[in-house]
KOLTOR-354302 format. One record per residue: residue number from 1; residue in one letter; z, y, x of N, C-alpha, C in turn. Coordinates in nm, 3 decimals, m for minus. Layout:
REC, nr, rest, n_w, n_v, n_u, ca_w, ca_v, ca_u, c_w, c_v, c_u
REC, NUM, A, Z, Y, X, Z, Y, X, Z, Y, X
...
% end
This chain:
REC, nr, rest, n_w, n_v, n_u, ca_w, ca_v, ca_u, c_w, c_v, c_u
REC, 1, M, m0.037, 0.963, m0.279, m0.012, 0.947, m0.137, m0.001, 0.797, m0.108
REC, 2, L, m0.057, 0.758, 0.003, m0.048, 0.621, 0.051, 0.031, 0.622, 0.181
REC, 3, F, 0.132, 0.536, 0.189, 0.210, 0.519, 0.310, 0.192, 0.375, 0.358
REC, 4, L, 0.156, 0.358, 0.484, 0.140, 0.225, 0.543, 0.241, 0.207, 0.654
REC, 5, Y, 0.292, 0.085, 0.666, 0.387, 0.053, 0.773, 0.370, m0.092, 0.812
REC, 6, N, 0.417, m0.127, 0.931, 0.406, m0.263, 0.981, 0.493, m0.357, 0.900
REC, 7, D, 0.449, m0.481, 0.892, 0.519, m0.585, 0.817, 0.665, m0.596, 0.862
REC, 8, I, 0.754, m0.592, 0.766, 0.897, m0.608, 0.792, 0.953, m0.704, 0.687
REC, 9, S, 1.023, m0.806, 0.732, 1.087, m0.897, 0.636, 1.191, m0.819, 0.557
REC, 10, D, 1.188, m0.838, 0.427, 1.285, m0.772, 0.339, 1.288, m0.621, 0.363
REC, 11, A, 1.172, m0.557, 0.356, 1.163, m0.413, 0.378, 1.251, m0.336, 0.280
REC, 12, F, 1.264, m0.388, 0.160, 1.347, m0.325, 0.058, 1.434, m0.429, m0.010
REC, 13, T, 1.551, m0.387, m0.054, 1.635, m0.470, m0.140, 1.588, m0.447, m0.281
REC, 14, V, 1.545, m0.553, m0.349, 1.488, m0.539, m0.484, 1.582, m0.605, m0.584
REC, 15, V, 1.619, m0.527, m0.687, 1.704, m0.576, m0.794, 1.638, m0.539, m0.927
REC, 16, D, 1.604, m0.639, m1.006, 1.544, m0.617, m1.138, 1.425, m0.522, m1.135
REC, 17, G, 1.334, m0.544, m1.041, 1.210, m0.466, m1.035, 1.223, m0.330, m0.971
REC, 18, E, 1.339, m0.301, m0.913, 1.360, m0.171, m0.850, 1.407, m0.190, m0.707
REC, 19, A, 1.346, m0.116, m0.615, 1.390, m0.117, m0.476, 1.508, m0.022, m0.465
REC, 20, T, 1.625, m0.079, m0.431, 1.748, m0.001, m0.432, 1.799, 0.034, m0.293
REC, 21, A, 1.738, m0.020, m0.190, 1.777, 0.012, m0.053, 1.662, m0.024, 0.040
REC, 22, M, 1.659, 0.041, 0.158, 1.554, 0.018, 0.256, 1.614, m0.047, 0.380
REC, 23, N, 1.541, m0.142, 0.437, 1.582, m0.208, 0.560, 1.583, m0.106, 0.674
REC, 24, V, 1.690, m0.104, 0.753, 1.701, m0.007, 0.863, 1.597, m0.031, 0.972
REC, 25, L, 1.533, m0.149, 0.972, 1.429, m0.177, 1.071, 1.297, m0.108, 1.038
REC, 26, L, 1.285, m0.055, 0.916, 1.166, 0.021, 0.880, 1.187, 0.162, 0.935
REC, 27, T, 1.122, 0.190, 1.047, 1.147, 0.317, 1.117, 1.025, 0.409, 1.122
REC, 28, A, 0.909, 0.363, 1.078, 0.789, 0.448, 1.081, 0.692, 0.408, 0.972
REC, 29, A, 0.650, 0.506, 0.894, 0.546, 0.487, 0.793, 0.445, 0.600, 0.811
REC, 30, Y, 0.319, 0.567, 0.792, 0.210, 0.663, 0.816, 0.152, 0.706, 0.682
REC, 31, A, 0.141, 0.838, 0.663, 0.098, 0.894, 0.535, m0.052, 0.924, 0.534
REC, 32, F, m0.115, 0.893, 0.422, m0.256, 0.923, 0.400, m0.268, 0.987, 0.262
REC, 33, P, m0.316, 1.112, 0.255, m0.327, 1.179, 0.125, m0.439, 1.119, 0.041
REC, 34, L, m0.412, 1.107, m0.088, m0.511, 1.054, m0.182, m0.552, 1.167, m0.276
REC, 35, E, m0.683, 1.181, m0.295, m0.736, 1.284, m0.383, m0.842, 1.223, m0.472
REC, 36, G, m0.859, 1.278, m0.590, m0.966, 1.235, m0.678, m0.932, 1.111, m0.759
REC, 37, D, m1.035, 1.061, m0.827, m1.017, 0.950, m0.920, m1.053, 0.814, m0.864
REC, 38, G, m1.090, 0.804, m0.737, m1.134, 0.677, m0.681, m1.023, 0.588, m0.631
REC, 39, N, m0.898, 0.624, m0.657, m0.783, 0.550, m0.606, m0.716, 0.474, m0.719
REC, 40, T, m0.709, 0.342, m0.703, m0.653, 0.260, m0.811, m0.562, 0.151, m0.756
REC, 41, L, m0.466, 0.113, m0.839, m0.380, m0.001, m0.813, m0.383, m0.088, m0.937
REC, 42, E, m0.416, m0.213, m0.916, m0.415, m0.309, m1.028, m0.330, m0.427, m0.987
REC, 43, Q, m0.244, m0.469, m1.079, m0.163, m0.589, m1.058, m0.198, m0.687, m1.168
REC, 44, S, m0.226, m0.809, m1.129, m0.266, m0.911, m1.225, m0.177, m1.034, m1.205
REC, 45, M, m0.081, m1.052, m1.294, 0.011, m1.164, m1.283, m0.038, m1.279, m1.372
REC, 46, V, m0.039, m1.398, m1.315, m0.081, m1.518, m1.388, 0.030, m1.620, m1.377
REC, 47, G, 0.075, m1.667, m1.490, 0.177, m1.771, m1.493, 0.113, m1.907, m1.515
REC, 48, D, 0.179, m2.011, m1.465, 0.132, m2.148, m1.483, 0.243, m2.228, m1.549
REC, 49, R, 0.225, m2.262, m1.675, 0.327, m2.337, m1.749, 0.351, m2.474, m1.692
REC, 50, N, 0.246, m2.533, m1.636, 0.260, m2.669, m1.583, 0.352, m2.675, m1.461
REC, 51, T, 0.345, m2.573, m1.378, 0.427, m2.574, m1.257, 0.549, m2.483, m1.266
REC, 52, G, 0.553, m2.400, m1.370, 0.662, m2.306, m1.384, 0.659, m2.195, m1.281
REC, 53, S, 0.542, m2.169, m1.227, 0.530, m2.066, m1.123, 0.443, m1.952, m1.174
REC, 54, R, 0.436, m1.849, m1.094, 0.350, m1.735, m1.126, 0.305, m1.671, m0.995
REC, 55, V, 0.192, m1.602, m1.001, 0.145, m1.526, m0.885, 0.090, m1.392, m0.936
REC, 56, N, 0.127, m1.288, m0.865, 0.080, m1.154, m0.896, m0.013, m1.111, m0.783
REC, 57, T, m0.136, m1.080, m0.819, m0.232, m1.029, m0.721, m0.237, m0.878, m0.733
REC, 58, Q, m0.206, m0.811, m0.623, m0.207, m0.665, m0.618, m0.335, m0.622, m0.548
REC, 59, T, m0.413, m0.537, m0.613, m0.536, m0.486, m0.553, m0.529, m0.335, m0.551
REC, 60, L, m0.531, m0.281, m0.430, m0.525, m0.137, m0.409, m0.659, m0.091, m0.352
REC, 61, T, m0.720, 0.007, m0.416, m0.844, 0.065, m0.366, m0.822, 0.215, m0.348
REC, 62, V, m0.844, 0.263, m0.226, m0.826, 0.406, m0.200, m0.946, 0.460, m0.122
REC, 63, V, m0.973, 0.587, m0.144, m1.079, 0.657, m0.074, m1.015, 0.769, 0.007
REC, 64, L, m1.035, 0.766, 0.137, m0.982, 0.868, 0.226, m1.099, 0.950, 0.278
REC, 65, K, m1.089, 1.080, 0.265, m1.205, 1.168, 0.284, m1.229, 1.217, 0.425
REC, 66, K, m1.147, 1.181, 0.520, m1.167, 1.236, 0.654, m1.182, 1.122, 0.754
REC, 67, M, m1.292, 1.121, 0.826, m1.314, 1.022, 0.931, m1.289, 1.087, 1.066
REC, 68, D, m1.215, 1.017, 1.154, m1.196, 1.065, 1.290, m1.158, 0.946, 1.379
REC, 69, A, m1.159, 0.969, 1.509, m1.135, 0.861, 1.606, m0.994, 0.804, 1.595
REC, 70, A, m0.895, 0.890, 1.574, m0.757, 0.843, 1.564, m0.739, 0.751, 1.443
REC, 71, T, m0.800, 0.787, 1.331, m0.791, 0.704, 1.211, m0.867, 0.574, 1.231
REC, 72, N, m0.983, 0.579, 1.299, m1.055, 0.456, 1.332, m0.963, 0.360, 1.407
REC, 73, A, m0.892, 0.410, 1.505, m0.802, 0.326, 1.586, m0.691, 0.267, 1.500
REC, 74, Q, m0.633, 0.349, 1.411, m0.528, 0.298, 1.321, m0.581, 0.188, 1.231
REC, 75, F, m0.701, 0.208, 1.179, m0.756, 0.110, 1.085, m0.800, m0.018, 1.156
REC, 76, N, m0.836, m0.010, 1.284, m0.863, m0.132, 1.360, m0.737, m0.218, 1.365
REC, 77, L, m0.624, m0.156, 1.389, m0.496, m0.228, 1.390, m0.458, m0.276, 1.250
REC, 78, L, m0.482, m0.193, 1.151, m0.450, m0.226, 1.012, m0.520, m0.354, 0.969
REC, 79, A, m0.647, m0.366, 1.001, m0.725, m0.481, 0.957, m0.681, m0.610, 1.023
REC, 80, S, m0.621, m0.601, 1.140, m0.581, m0.722, 1.211, m0.433, m0.755, 1.195
REC, 81, G, m0.358, m0.672, 1.124, m0.215, m0.693, 1.109, m0.177, m0.740, 0.970
REC, 82, Y, m0.049, m0.726, 0.941, 0.007, m0.762, 0.811, 0.078, m0.641, 0.753
REC, 83, P, 0.005, m0.533, 0.727, 0.071, m0.411, 0.681, 0.129, m0.427, 0.541
REC, 84, Q, 0.225, m0.343, 0.514, 0.280, m0.327, 0.380, 0.259, m0.181, 0.343
REC, 85, A, 0.281, m0.148, 0.217, 0.251, m0.012, 0.173, 0.346, 0.035, 0.064
REC, 86, V, 0.355, 0.164, 0.055, 0.414, 0.231, m0.061, 0.308, 0.329, m0.108
REC, 87, V, 0.277, 0.326, m0.236, 0.180, 0.419, m0.292, 0.250, 0.499, m0.401
REC, 88, V, 0.216, 0.627, m0.407, 0.272, 0.714, m0.510, 0.166, 0.732, m0.617
REC, 89, D, 0.201, 0.695, m0.742, 0.104, 0.708, m0.851, 0.108, 0.849, m0.911
REC, 90, R, 0.022, 0.872, m1.007, 0.011, 1.006, m1.068, 0.138, 1.047, m1.144
REC, 91, N, 0.225, 0.951, m1.174, 0.350, 0.981, m1.243, 0.465, 1.004, m1.145
REC, 92, G, 0.436, 0.999, m1.015, 0.539, 1.021, m0.915, 0.620, 0.897, m0.881
REC, 93, N, 0.577, 0.780, m0.930, 0.646, 0.655, m0.897, 0.606, 0.610, m0.757
REC, 94, Y, 0.702, 0.569, m0.678, 0.679, 0.511, m0.547, 0.680, 0.360, m0.565
REC, 95, I, 0.567, 0.296, m0.537, 0.549, 0.153, m0.565, 0.530, 0.080, m0.433
REC, 96, A, 0.613, m0.021, m0.408, 0.607, m0.099, m0.283, 0.513, m0.217, m0.300
REC, 97, L, 0.418, m0.232, m0.207, 0.315, m0.335, m0.217, 0.317, m0.427, m0.095
REC, 98, G, 0.276, m0.551, m0.116, 0.258, m0.646, m0.006, 0.388, m0.693, 0.056
REC, 99, L, 0.496, m0.695, m0.020, 0.626, m0.725, 0.038, 0.642, m0.871, 0.081
REC, 100, D, 0.570, m0.964, 0.019, 0.586, m1.105, 0.055, 0.511, m1.143, 0.182
REC, 101, D, 0.382, m1.112, 0.188, 0.297, m1.157, 0.298, 0.210, m1.047, 0.358
REC, 102, G, 0.239, m0.923, 0.329, 0.155, m0.815, 0.376, 0.030, m0.800, 0.292
REC, 103, I, m0.056, m0.711, 0.333, m0.178, m0.678, 0.259, m0.298, m0.704, 0.349
REC, 104, D, m0.398, m0.770, 0.294, m0.525, m0.791, 0.366, m0.619, m0.678, 0.324
REC, 105, F, m0.659, m0.598, 0.423, m0.745, m0.483, 0.394, m0.888, m0.507, 0.436
REC, 106, T, m0.980, m0.461, 0.353, m1.121, m0.444, 0.388, m1.141, m0.295, 0.404
REC, 107, I, m1.199, m0.255, 0.516, m1.216, m0.113, 0.545, m1.364, m0.084, 0.559
REC, 108, V, m1.413, 0.008, 0.478, m1.553, 0.049, 0.485, m1.556, 0.196, 0.527
REC, 109, A, m1.616, 0.223, 0.640, m1.637, 0.360, 0.685, m1.781, 0.397, 0.654
REC, 110, S, m1.799, 0.503, 0.576, m1.935, 0.538, 0.537, m1.961, 0.686, 0.560
REC, 111, S, m2.082, 0.711, 0.605, m2.126, 0.848, 0.628, m2.255, 0.866, 0.551
REC, 112, G, m2.249, 0.952, 0.449, m2.364, 0.968, 0.360, m2.478, 1.046, 0.423
REC, 113, G, m2.595, 1.029, 0.364, m2.714, 1.098, 0.415, m2.738, 1.232, 0.349
REC, 114, A, m2.701, 1.245, 0.222, m2.723, 1.371, 0.150, m2.607, 1.466, 0.174
REC, 115, K, m2.631, 1.594, 0.154, m2.526, 1.693, 0.175, m2.406, 1.669, 0.084
REC, 116, S, m2.429, 1.613, m0.032, m2.319, 1.591, m0.127, m2.249, 1.456, m0.104
REC, 117, D, m2.303, 1.372, m0.015, m2.240, 1.244, 0.014, m2.116, 1.265, 0.100
REC, 118, G, m2.023, 1.174, 0.087, m1.900, 1.185, 0.164, m1.907, 1.117, 0.298
REC, 119, N, m1.821, 1.160, 0.387, m1.795, 1.091, 0.513, m1.651, 1.042, 0.498
REC, 120, L, m1.637, 0.914, 0.467, m1.507, 0.868, 0.422, m1.482, 0.722, 0.451
REC, 121, Y, m1.358, 0.684, 0.427, m1.316, 0.544, 0.434, m1.286, 0.498, 0.293
REC, 122, T, m1.327, 0.375, 0.263, m1.282, 0.311, 0.140, m1.203, 0.188, 0.183
REC, 123, L, m1.076, 0.185, 0.146, m0.989, 0.073, 0.179, m0.963, m0.007, 0.053
REC, 124, T, m0.980, m0.137, 0.063, m0.943, m0.228, m0.046, m0.843, m0.326, 0.010
REC, 125, G, m0.723, m0.320, m0.043, m0.617, m0.408, 0.003, m0.578, m0.506, m0.105
REC, 126, V, m0.562, m0.632, m0.067, m0.524, m0.737, m0.163, m0.403, m0.810, m0.108
REC, 127, S, m0.305, m0.829, m0.193, m0.188, m0.907, m0.156, m0.145, m0.990, m0.275
REC, 128, T, m0.073, m1.096, m0.246, m0.020, m1.180, m0.353, 0.131, m1.187, m0.337
REC, 129, T, 0.197, m1.189, m0.450, 0.342, m1.193, m0.454, 0.386, m1.261, m0.582
REC, 130, K, 0.512, m1.290, m0.591, 0.564, m1.358, m0.710, 0.587, m1.262, m0.826
REC, 131, D, 0.627, m1.140, m0.794, 0.667, m1.045, m0.897, 0.579, m0.921, m0.897
REC, 132, L, 0.585, m0.846, m1.006, 0.521, m0.715, m1.007, 0.587, m0.627, m0.902
REC, 133, A, 0.513, m0.534, m0.848, 0.561, m0.449, m0.739, 0.681, m0.367, m0.785
REC, 134, P, 0.785, m0.362, m0.702, 0.902, m0.283, m0.738, 0.878, m0.133, m0.719
REC, 135, L, 0.948, m0.055, m0.798, 0.949, 0.090, m0.784, 1.073, 0.130, m0.706
REC, 136, L, 1.058, 0.227, m0.617, 1.171, 0.274, m0.537, 1.258, 0.366, m0.621
REC, 137, D, 1.391, 0.349, m0.611, 1.481, 0.441, m0.679, 1.492, 0.570, m0.597
REC, 138, A, 1.561, 0.670, m0.651, 1.565, 0.803, m0.589, 1.623, 0.799, m0.448
REC, 139, A, 1.733, 0.726, m0.428, 1.796, 0.720, m0.295, 1.704, 0.651, m0.195
REC, 140, T, 1.633, 0.548, m0.239, 1.542, 0.476, m0.150, 1.420, 0.561, m0.115
REC, 141, I, 1.374, 0.641, m0.210, 1.264, 0.734, m0.183, 1.307, 0.831, m0.071
REC, 142, T, 1.426, 0.884, m0.083, 1.477, 0.979, 0.016, 1.482, 0.913, 0.154
REC, 143, A, 1.536, 0.791, 0.160, 1.545, 0.718, 0.287, 1.405, 0.689, 0.341
REC, 144, F, 1.313, 0.649, 0.254, 1.177, 0.617, 0.298, 1.107, 0.740, 0.352
REC, 145, E, 1.116, 0.852, 0.282, 1.047, 0.974, 0.326, 1.097, 1.021, 0.464
REC, 146, A, 1.219, 0.983, 0.499, 1.275, 1.021, 0.629, 1.207, 0.950, 0.745
REC, 147, V, 1.137, 0.838, 0.719, 1.072, 0.765, 0.828, 0.922, 0.791, 0.835
REC, 148, V, 0.871, 0.879, 0.749, 0.728, 0.910, 0.750, 0.696, 0.996, 0.871
REC, 149, V, 0.596, 0.950, 0.949, 0.557, 1.024, 1.070, 0.424, 1.094, 1.049
% end
């Protein structure tokens, strides 16, 4: 499952790689079901010994199988904003993405020509942050799921 929401400063309180609380200003998240094997999250952290810094690039690729006018309108806003996300992996982990500066999305809407081709969206989101993405703890998952519309 992919959840998208508008950029919020300090959307989660993060302690030692775990999101332990949610900002009360996060009041709406939009759910998009993920199916199949075309959905991936990759995090690539690179450290620099010379500067003592590091950057983690988060790349999320998802395929959404239903195209409609309402989703087109949402994705028009998504591409021009600074969205953040929570994605649920196959192990049931809720992973918060884009917490520092939001996520830059490329959205491809494609309609295939053959009967077996899909009519779908492919979203590729890239964000950079200092740390690996935090996982939400059980209480934070409960609080987050309460704001899903």
